[in-house]
N, C-alpha and C positions, 0 to 999 in steps of 0.2 A: 074673328080672325080665321076660324076654320073655313068659313065660306070663301074668304079672300084667298087663303092659301090653296084651297081646292081648285079655284079658278086658275091661279098661277101655275099650279101643277099641271092642269089640263092644257094650258097654253104652251108650257115648255114641252110637254109630251107631244103635242101636235107639231110644234116647231122641229123637234128632234126627228120625228117620223118623216117630215118633209125634207129636211136638210142634211141629215147625217150621210156621210159617204158610205158606200157599200162596205160591209165587213165590220161596221160598228154595231154594237148592241147597247141599248140603254134600258135601264130599269130603276125602279125605286122600291123600297120596302115600306110596308104599311107604317104610317106614322112618321116617316122621315121627311125632312124638308129639303131634300136634294135628290138629284138623279146621279146614278153611277153610269159611266159610259166605258165600255170595254172597246179600246181601239184595236185595229188589226195589229198583229204581232210585230210588224215591221215599223210601226209608229211608236215613238217614245213620247210620253206625256211631257217630259221636261223640255224637249225640243219644241213641242207644240205650245207649251206655256210661254216660252220666250217670244215666239211669233205673236201669239194672241195678246200678250201683255203690251206689246208695241202698238197694238190697236185698241187699247183700253178694254180688253176682255180678259177676265181672270177666272180661274178655277183652282180647285185644290188638286194637287197631284196625288195619285194613288200611293206613291211611295211614302207619303207622310203618315199613312195609316197602317202600314205593314213594316214592322221593325226589322225584318230580315232582308230588306232591300228589294223585295218583290213589289209588284204593283205598278211597274213602269209603263204599262199600257192601259192603265185605268185613270180616269179623271172623275172628279165629283163637282157637279154644278148645282149651286143653290138657287132656288126660285123664289125665296121669300122676300128678298130685298129690292126687287125690281118690279116696275109696272109691266103690264102685258106687252106694250110696244118694245120696251127695252129688252125683255126676254126674247122676243122674236128676233130683234136685231142682233143681240149677242149670240144666239144660236147660229144665225146665218154667218156671222163673222167667224165664229169658232169653226164652223164647217169649211169655210173658205180657207182658213189657215191650215186645217188638216189636209185639205185637198192640195194645197200648195206644196206641202211636204212630200207628196208622192209624185208631183209633176216633174 
C-alpha cells in the first residue's frame, strides 16, 4: 500500500503544481494521506466546495478541522481513494472551479 500511496501522492503533487491558480499553496505532512491547499484570502472554501460538488469533485473544507471558525481558505484533498487518472482529472476540475470564482 505504501508504494501505491506514494505514487498517488506524487501524481497529485504534480497535478497541483501544474493546475493550481496563482496564490494557492499546497503541502502535505509526512505520513498523511492528503494534501492541504491554502487558497488566496479572497476565496472561500465553502463557495468553492458548492461549485466543485456540482461537478462530482469533493474535498474537506478546512473549517471542519478548526473549531473556532477559521480555516475558510483551506481545503484538504485525499489521494488514496482515486486512481491516477481520476486524481489528475479531479485536480484540473478543482482548479477550473477555483478560477471561475475569480473571473
